[in-house]
Structures are given as C-alpha cells and as structure tokens.
C-alpha positions as CSV (number, residue, x, y, z in Angstrom):
1,M,1.2,-15.6,-10.4
2,S,1.4,-19.4,-10.6
3,G,-0.6,-21.3,-8.4
4,L,-3.2,-18.7,-7.5
5,V,-6.6,-20.1,-6.5
6,I,-9.6,-17.4,-6.5
7,T,-12.1,-18.4,-4.4
8,R,-16.1,-16.7,-4.6
9,R,-17.5,-15.3,-1.7
10,R,-20.3,-13.8,-0.3
11,L,-20.3,-10.3,-0.6
12,L,-19.6,-8.6,2.9
13,G,-21.0,-5.5,5.0
14,M,-21.5,-2.0,3.9
15,F,-19.0,0.3,5.1
16,G,-16.2,3.0,3.6
17,A,-12.9,2.6,1.7
18,T,-10.2,5.2,1.7
19,G,-7.0,7.4,0.8
20,A,-4.4,7.7,-2.1
21,A,-0.2,6.9,-1.8
22,A,2.0,6.8,1.0
23,A,5.2,7.8,3.1
24,L,8.9,7.2,3.9
25,S,11.5,7.6,6.8
26,A,15.1,6.9,8.2
27,C,17.2,7.4,11.3
28,G,20.4,6.8,13.2
29,S,20.7,5.8,17.0
30,S,19.0,7.8,19.6
31,L,20.6,5.7,22.4
32,G,24.0,4.6,23.7
33,G,25.7,7.3,22.1
34,G,27.8,6.9,19.2
35,G,25.6,4.3,17.4
36,E,25.2,1.8,20.2
37,S,21.8,-0.3,20.7
38,S,19.7,0.2,23.4
39,S,18.4,-2.7,25.1
40,G,14.8,-3.2,26.1
41,G,12.3,-5.9,27.1
42,E,12.4,-6.5,30.5
43,Q,15.0,-3.6,31.3
44,G,12.8,-1.1,29.6
45,G,14.5,1.4,27.8
46,A,13.3,3.9,24.8
47,V,13.2,3.9,21.0
48,K,13.2,6.9,18.4
49,I,11.1,6.1,15.3
50,G,11.2,8.5,12.2
51,L,7.8,8.6,10.7
52,V,8.5,9.8,7.4
53,V,5.3,11.0,5.7
54,P,3.8,13.8,3.2
55,Q,2.4,16.6,5.4
56,A,1.4,19.0,2.6
57,G,0.8,19.0,-1.2
58,V,-0.9,16.3,-3.4
59,Y,0.3,13.3,-1.1
60,A,-1.0,14.9,2.2
61,P,-4.0,12.7,2.2
62,V,-2.1,9.8,2.4
63,G,0.4,11.0,4.9
64,L,-2.4,11.8,7.2
65,D,-3.9,8.4,6.7
66,L,-0.6,6.8,7.5
67,Q,0.1,8.9,10.5
68,R,-3.2,8.1,11.8
69,G,-2.6,4.4,11.4
70,W,0.6,4.7,13.5
71,D,-0.5,6.9,16.1
72,L,-3.6,4.8,16.6
73,W,-1.5,1.7,17.3
74,L,0.7,3.5,19.7
75,E,-2.2,4.8,21.7
76,Q,-3.8,1.5,22.0
77,H,-0.2,0.0,23.4
78,D,0.4,2.8,26.0
79,G,2.9,4.5,23.8
80,K,5.2,1.3,23.9
81,I,6.5,-1.0,21.1
82,G,7.9,-4.3,22.1
83,G,8.8,-2.8,25.9
84,F,10.2,0.2,24.7
85,T,8.9,3.6,25.4
86,A,8.3,5.0,21.9
87,T,9.0,8.7,20.7
88,T,8.0,9.4,17.1
89,V,9.6,12.0,15.0
90,V,7.7,13.3,11.9
91,G,9.7,14.0,8.7
92,D,7.8,15.5,5.7
93,E,8.6,13.5,2.6
94,G,7.1,16.3,0.6
95,E,6.1,15.7,-3.2
96,T,9.4,14.5,-4.5
97,P,12.6,12.3,-3.8
98,Q,14.6,15.6,-3.3
99,T,12.3,16.3,-0.5
100,G,12.0,13.0,0.9
101,V,15.8,11.9,0.8
102,A,16.6,15.2,2.6
103,A,13.8,14.3,5.3
104,V,15.4,10.9,5.7
105,Q,18.9,12.6,6.0
106,R,17.6,15.0,8.7
107,L,16.0,11.9,10.8
108,L,19.3,9.8,10.5
109,Q,21.8,12.7,11.2
110,S,20.2,15.4,13.4
111,D,17.5,13.4,15.0
112,N,19.4,10.2,15.7
113,C,16.3,7.8,15.1
114,D,16.7,4.1,16.0
115,V,14.1,3.0,13.3
116,L,12.3,4.5,10.1
117,V,8.7,4.2,8.9
118,G,6.8,5.1,6.2
119,V,7.7,6.0,2.1
120,V,5.1,7.1,-0.1
121,S,7.2,7.3,-3.4
122,S,9.2,4.4,-4.8
123,A,11.9,6.7,-6.1
124,T,12.6,8.3,-2.2
125,A,12.7,4.8,-1.1
126,L,15.3,3.6,-3.7
127,G,17.0,6.9,-3.4
128,V,17.5,6.3,0.5
129,R,18.6,2.8,0.1
130,D,22.4,3.5,0.4
131,L,21.5,6.1,3.4
132,V,19.8,3.6,5.2
133,T,22.2,0.7,4.5
134,E,25.6,2.5,5.7
135,S,23.7,3.8,8.7
136,K,22.6,0.2,9.5
137,K,18.9,1.3,10.7
138,L,15.9,-0.7,10.0
139,L,13.5,0.9,7.5
140,L,9.7,-0.5,7.4
141,V,8.7,0.8,4.2
142,A,5.0,1.1,4.6
143,N,3.5,2.1,1.1
144,A,6.3,2.6,-1.8
145,G,5.2,-0.5,-4.3
146,A,8.5,-0.5,-6.7
147,E,9.6,-4.2,-7.1
148,D,13.3,-3.5,-6.7
149,I,12.8,-2.1,-3.0
150,T,12.7,-5.9,-2.0
151,G,14.1,-7.2,-5.3
152,K,17.2,-6.2,-7.1
153,A,18.0,-3.4,-4.8
154,A,17.4,-5.2,-1.7
155,S,18.9,-4.3,1.6
156,P,19.0,-6.5,4.8
157,Y,17.7,-3.3,6.6
158,I,14.6,-2.5,4.4
159,W,11.6,-4.5,4.8
160,R,8.1,-3.5,3.6
161,T,4.7,-4.0,4.9
162,S,2.8,-2.9,2.0
163,F,2.7,-4.4,-1.4
164,T,4.5,-4.3,-4.5
165,N,2.8,-3.0,-7.8
166,G,3.1,-6.2,-9.6
167,Q,1.1,-8.1,-6.9
168,V,-1.6,-5.7,-6.6
169,S,-2.3,-5.8,-10.7
170,G,-1.5,-9.6,-11.2
171,V,-4.2,-10.8,-9.1
172,M,-6.5,-8.5,-11.4
173,G,-5.0,-10.2,-14.5
174,R,-5.4,-13.5,-13.3
175,Y,-9.0,-13.1,-11.8
176,L,-10.2,-11.6,-15.3
177,A,-8.8,-14.6,-17.2
178,E,-10.3,-17.1,-14.9
179,Q,-13.7,-15.3,-15.0
180,G,-13.7,-15.6,-18.6
181,T,-12.5,-12.4,-20.0
182,K,-10.4,-13.4,-22.2
183,D,-11.3,-12.1,-25.4
184,G,-9.3,-8.7,-24.9
185,V,-9.0,-5.7,-22.4
186,F,-7.4,-2.7,-23.0
187,V,-4.5,-1.6,-20.3
188,L,-3.5,2.1,-19.7
189,A,-1.7,3.6,-16.6
190,P,0.2,7.2,-16.6
191,D,3.6,7.1,-18.4
192,Y,5.6,6.6,-15.1
193,A,7.5,3.9,-13.3
194,A,4.6,2.4,-10.9
195,G,2.2,2.5,-14.0
196,A,4.7,0.5,-16.0
197,E,5.3,-2.0,-13.1
198,A,1.2,-2.1,-12.7
199,T,0.5,-2.8,-16.4
200,A,3.2,-5.4,-16.7
201,G,2.2,-7.4,-13.7
202,F,-1.4,-7.4,-15.0
203,Q,-0.5,-8.3,-18.7
204,T,1.9,-11.1,-17.5
205,A,-0.6,-12.6,-15.5
206,Y,-3.7,-12.1,-17.7
207,E,-1.8,-13.4,-20.9
208,A,-0.4,-16.7,-18.6
209,A,-4.0,-17.4,-17.9
210,G,-5.0,-17.2,-21.6
211,G,-6.1,-13.5,-22.3
212,A,-5.2,-11.4,-24.8
213,I,-4.5,-7.4,-25.0
214,A,-6.8,-5.4,-27.0
215,G,-4.8,-2.3,-26.6
216,S,-2.7,0.0,-24.2
217,A,-2.0,3.8,-23.7
218,K,0.2,5.7,-21.5
219,P,-1.3,9.0,-20.6
220,P,1.4,11.7,-19.7
221,F,1.8,11.5,-15.7
222,G,0.4,14.5,-14.0
223,K,-0.4,16.2,-17.2
224,T,-3.4,14.7,-18.4
225,Q,-6.9,16.5,-17.6
226,D,-8.9,15.4,-20.6
227,Y,-8.8,11.6,-21.3
228,Q,-11.3,11.6,-24.2
229,P,-8.6,10.5,-26.7
230,F,-7.6,7.4,-24.5
231,L,-11.5,6.7,-24.0
232,S,-11.9,6.9,-27.7
233,Q,-9.2,4.5,-28.4
234,I,-10.6,1.9,-25.8
235,Q,-14.2,2.5,-27.7
236,S,-12.5,1.6,-31.0
237,S,-10.3,-1.2,-29.9
238,G,-12.9,-3.9,-29.4
239,A,-12.0,-4.5,-25.8
240,K,-14.3,-6.3,-23.6
241,A,-12.9,-4.6,-20.5
242,T,-10.6,-1.9,-19.4
243,F,-7.8,-2.5,-16.9
244,C,-6.1,0.5,-15.4
245,F,-4.0,2.0,-13.1
246,F,-4.3,5.4,-11.5
247,A,-4.2,7.3,-7.9
248,G,-5.3,10.4,-6.4
249,A,-6.5,13.0,-8.7
250,E,-5.7,11.2,-11.8
251,A,-8.1,8.3,-10.7
252,V,-11.0,10.8,-9.8
253,A,-10.7,12.4,-13.3
254,F,-10.5,9.2,-15.2
255,V,-13.2,7.2,-13.4
256,K,-15.8,10.1,-13.7
257,Q,-14.6,10.7,-17.4
258,Y,-15.0,6.8,-18.1
259,R,-18.8,7.2,-17.0
260,Q,-19.6,10.5,-18.8
261,F,-18.3,9.3,-22.0
262,G,-20.6,6.3,-21.8
263,L,-17.8,3.3,-21.5
264,A,-19.0,2.0,-17.9
265,D,-22.2,0.6,-19.0
266,T,-20.7,-1.4,-22.1
267,I,-17.1,-1.9,-21.2
268,P,-16.4,-2.7,-17.6
269,L,-13.6,-1.0,-15.6
270,Y,-10.9,-2.9,-13.5
271,G,-8.2,-1.5,-11.8
272,S,-5.4,-1.8,-9.0
273,G,-7.2,-1.1,-5.6
274,F,-6.0,2.6,-5.3
275,L,-8.1,3.5,-8.2
276,T,-11.0,3.5,-5.6
277,E,-9.5,3.9,-2.3
278,G,-10.6,6.4,0.2
279,G,-11.0,9.9,-0.6
280,V,-10.6,9.1,-4.1
281,L,-13.9,6.9,-3.6
282,T,-15.7,9.9,-2.0
283,A,-14.9,12.4,-4.6
284,Q,-15.9,9.9,-7.5
285,G,-19.2,9.1,-5.9
286,A,-21.6,7.5,-8.2
287,A,-19.6,7.5,-11.0
288,A,-17.4,4.5,-9.4
289,L,-20.5,2.3,-9.1
290,G,-19.6,-1.0,-10.3
291,V,-15.9,-0.4,-10.8
292,Q,-13.7,-3.6,-9.6
293,T,-10.5,-3.3,-7.9
294,S,-7.7,-5.7,-6.5
295,L,-6.0,-4.6,-3.2
296,H,-4.9,-6.5,0.1
297,Y,-7.3,-4.6,2.1
298,T,-11.0,-3.0,2.7
299,S,-12.7,-1.8,5.4
300,E,-15.3,-4.4,4.8
301,L,-13.3,-7.3,5.5
302,D,-15.3,-9.7,7.9
303,N,-12.7,-10.8,10.6
304,E,-12.7,-9.7,14.4
305,H,-9.4,-7.9,14.1
306,N,-10.5,-5.4,11.5
307,K,-13.9,-4.9,13.0
308,D,-11.9,-3.8,16.1
309,F,-9.6,-1.9,14.1
310,V,-12.4,-0.2,12.1
311,A,-14.3,0.7,15.1
312,A,-11.2,2.0,16.9
313,Y,-10.3,4.3,14.0
314,K,-13.7,5.6,13.4
315,K,-13.9,6.2,17.1
316,K,-10.7,8.3,17.2
317,Y,-10.6,10.0,13.8
318,D,-14.3,9.8,12.5
319,A,-13.4,8.3,9.6
320,V,-13.2,4.9,7.8
321,P,-9.7,3.5,7.7
322,T,-7.5,3.0,4.4
323,V,-5.2,0.6,3.3
324,Y,-2.6,3.1,4.2
325,S,-3.8,3.2,7.7
326,V,-3.3,-0.6,7.8
327,Q,0.2,-0.7,6.5
328,T,1.4,1.5,9.3
329,W,-0.5,-0.2,11.7
330,D,1.0,-3.4,10.8
331,A,4.5,-1.7,10.7
332,A,4.1,-1.0,14.3
333,G,2.9,-4.6,15.0
334,V,5.8,-6.3,13.3
335,L,8.3,-3.8,14.9
336,D,6.8,-4.8,18.0
337,R,7.5,-8.3,17.6
338,A,11.1,-7.7,16.5
339,L,11.9,-5.4,19.4
340,K,10.4,-7.6,21.7
341,S,12.9,-10.7,20.6
342,A,15.9,-8.7,19.8
343,K,15.8,-6.5,23.1
344,A,17.8,-4.0,21.0
345,T,17.5,-1.3,18.5
346,D,20.2,-1.9,15.7
347,G,19.3,-2.7,12.5
348,D,21.2,-5.8,12.5
349,A,19.6,-7.4,15.7
350,L,16.1,-5.9,14.1
351,S,16.3,-7.7,10.8
352,K,17.4,-10.7,12.1
353,A,14.2,-10.6,14.1
354,L,11.9,-9.8,11.3
355,D,13.4,-12.7,9.6
356,G,11.9,-14.9,12.4
357,V,8.3,-13.5,13.1
358,G,6.5,-15.9,11.2
359,S,2.7,-15.4,10.8
360,I,1.1,-12.1,11.4
361,D,-2.1,-13.6,12.7
362,D,-3.6,-10.2,14.4
363,S,-3.6,-7.9,11.1
364,P,-7.0,-6.1,10.0
365,R,-6.1,-7.2,6.5
366,G,-6.0,-11.0,7.5
367,E,-3.1,-13.2,8.4
368,W,0.0,-12.5,6.3
369,S,3.8,-13.2,6.5
370,F,7.1,-11.9,5.7
371,E,8.7,-13.6,2.2
372,G,11.6,-12.0,1.1
373,Q,11.5,-9.1,3.2
374,T,7.9,-8.1,1.6
375,P,4.3,-9.3,2.6
376,K,3.0,-12.7,1.1
377,Q,-0.6,-11.9,1.6
378,K,-4.3,-12.3,0.6
379,F,-5.5,-10.2,-2.1
380,Y,-9.3,-9.2,-2.4
381,V,-11.6,-8.6,-5.3
382,R,-13.6,-5.6,-4.2
383,E,-16.6,-4.0,-6.3
384,V,-18.0,-0.4,-5.6
385,K,-21.4,-0.4,-4.2
386,Q,-23.4,2.0,-2.5
387,A,-24.0,2.0,1.6
388,G,-26.6,4.3,2.7
389,E,-25.4,7.8,1.2
390,G,-21.9,6.7,0.5
391,F,-20.2,4.0,-1.3
392,V,-17.6,1.1,-0.3
393,N,-15.4,-1.4,-1.7
394,A,-17.4,-4.7,-1.0
395,V,-15.4,-7.9,-1.3
396,I,-16.7,-10.2,-3.9
397,A,-13.6,-12.7,-4.0
398,E,-10.4,-13.4,-2.7
399,T,-6.9,-15.0,-3.2
400,E,-4.8,-17.4,-1.8
401,P,-1.7,-15.6,-0.3
402,V,0.3,-14.1,-2.8
403,G,4.3,-13.2,-2.8
404,Q,6.1,-10.7,-4.8
405,D,7.3,-13.3,-7.3
406,S,4.0,-15.6,-7.3
C-alpha cells in the first residue's frame, strides 16, 4: 500500500447497493476448425464466449448479477463484440471447484468456445489454470480474488477485471490508520483462503501505517451460525474498531448479530465491500447502518458512465447494479477493445492485444488500467446510509489507483 493517498470527498447520491461472490469460465475455438482463430473486424466473423456463472445454490445471486452485466453490454452493442457477432454459452459453475472445473472442460471441449469469462471461486480459477493455458484460450476472470491468479500462478492467457482480496482489504487498513484509529483493531474472517488473504492484506497495510492489532479470530467457514463467542472476544479485547471479511449469508448473520450484541454503537465495524454489497445489504437492513467498507464500485458513484449504466440496468432488470455486474460489463468492454485490435479470437492474439489496451476510460467504476494482468484502480470507502425506504453504500472517501502489489 505504499504511496496510497486517501482524499476526503462529499457524500454522493442515494441509491442502491448489491450481491455476493461470482463466476468462472473456459472454451476452445468455435471457428476455423482444428482450433484455428477466426478473423473479424472489418471482415466480420463470429466469436463464441463461455460464461461460467453459478446458476443454482448459495452463489446463484452472484451468478445472476454477473450474467446481467454481460447481457446488458451485449444488448447495448447489438450483440457484437469487437466487430464479431457474439454467441454466449452459459456454463453452471455450481458451488465447488469440482463442478466449476467440469463446466470449463465442457465449454472447452464440447462447446468449442473461443473465450472464457467469469469465475466466482478462486479455487476454481486456479483449478482451471492448466486447462486454459494448454488450450491457449483467453480467460477473463470476472470475480475470483485470489492473489495467485495473477501472481505466482499467472498464465499469459488469464486476465482479471475484478480485484484481489488484498487490494480490497489493504485500502481499509491504510484508511483506518490514517484516520487515527491506531490503538487497536480486532480482525476476523472465516477460516478459508479468501479470508486469510483479506485479513493479511488489511493487517499488512494497517501495521505499515502505524496501527496495532488488538486481536483476531477465524470462525469456521460455512459452519458458524452463532457469532456470540467471537463477539465476546471483540468486546473484551479493548479494540477501538473491528475489521472483518464476510460475504453472503455469513455477512448477513454477522452484521445482524454485531448490532444485536450491542457492539455497533461502541466499536465501529469495518470490512471489505462484500460485507454490505447488493442483496446482502437488503437482508441486513438497518443493522448495517454506519458500517464502512472498501470496494472498487458502488452504485452511488457520481460519474457519467455510472449514471448511464445504473439507469440502463434499472430499466432492464428493475434492480440496482452490483460490483459483480460491473466486472462482467467491463470484461465485455475490454474484450471488445482486444478483438478490434487483434482481429482474431485466439488466446495469443487477444493476450497481446489486452497488454496494449491502455486506460479503460468508460467504466462505471471510474478509470482503470491493467497492471500485471489485473486492474489498477481506484477504491472507495463507503458508509451504509438510509435512502428512502432502502439503504445504500454512500461514498465518503476515495483512493488514488491501487495495483495488486501497491
């Protein structure tokens, strides 16, 4: 987080927030037979895209948001990407790497896709790394946040339009220390890989800025329903604040119990943005008031591209877009640029083209660019506030662009 600058800004508008964990994908070539790439651009042509998203189970709401962002982009661009007529084949990622990897195999081997988009699970994204690399097909990861996807396990065929877990949480660590909360933060997250990366990213940035950790805990992932023992630890730790990483049903349960236990008014709650994103915030309701989180998007962003995106999304789906929707919207946008430049669908040509796309200046999240095959982007500190009968993640601060290793 070296060199991170936090700038205070006015609270913005009052509209919705969103979802909870995303999708995956993979494919082979649909044109030219025998894996040859097809040409497009002025010549036209077609491209087959495998969209791997959870269609049932606990991550289905995230999968729905991912697919909505993708479908909306195609609808607004007459079903074409980079001059190619696009066909989307949806693969059900399911809830585990076993189902996700199988979906990718089908898209690669049976459906002969040219490009893959999606991936909710980091384990799935890492699990398909060799499949994708051997097939020499481009995979645009639209959610999974494991550092290794674009770090130690990087492949020239795997790019990301989402985030890394450490990026998101590191922003909040730096922010809290800079705001004067240095006397101690209690840190907790479920005991699994994403939780470990999130807490490590927070702690590294927080301590580097002069903060001291008051205590930590790792509730069993997917098994904890009663958080009272952990809330008691927080209360007795002397912490001045709590940082947590939760998503989905666990985020709903933790935030509600945090307020019921009486901690919300005495020990402020902070977290990675998934803590209060989308349907999670709707389920939390008033229990989430005042919770502050860091994320690279909120529907409240005051820029022209986001206003247009939010209006179109609400008109089509009668819902407020989430960070997940933006990540697939942007995946379509960068693929459009790459196909226009490469005029071919093979992974080598598209990877080279992505390396040269430069600044993405029309994203709802604000301007961003690729750095090491993952976004270098602004992050926003958001506070849950009431808006009419609902609740929103209002912007209270923003950062300079942050990369994976910043």
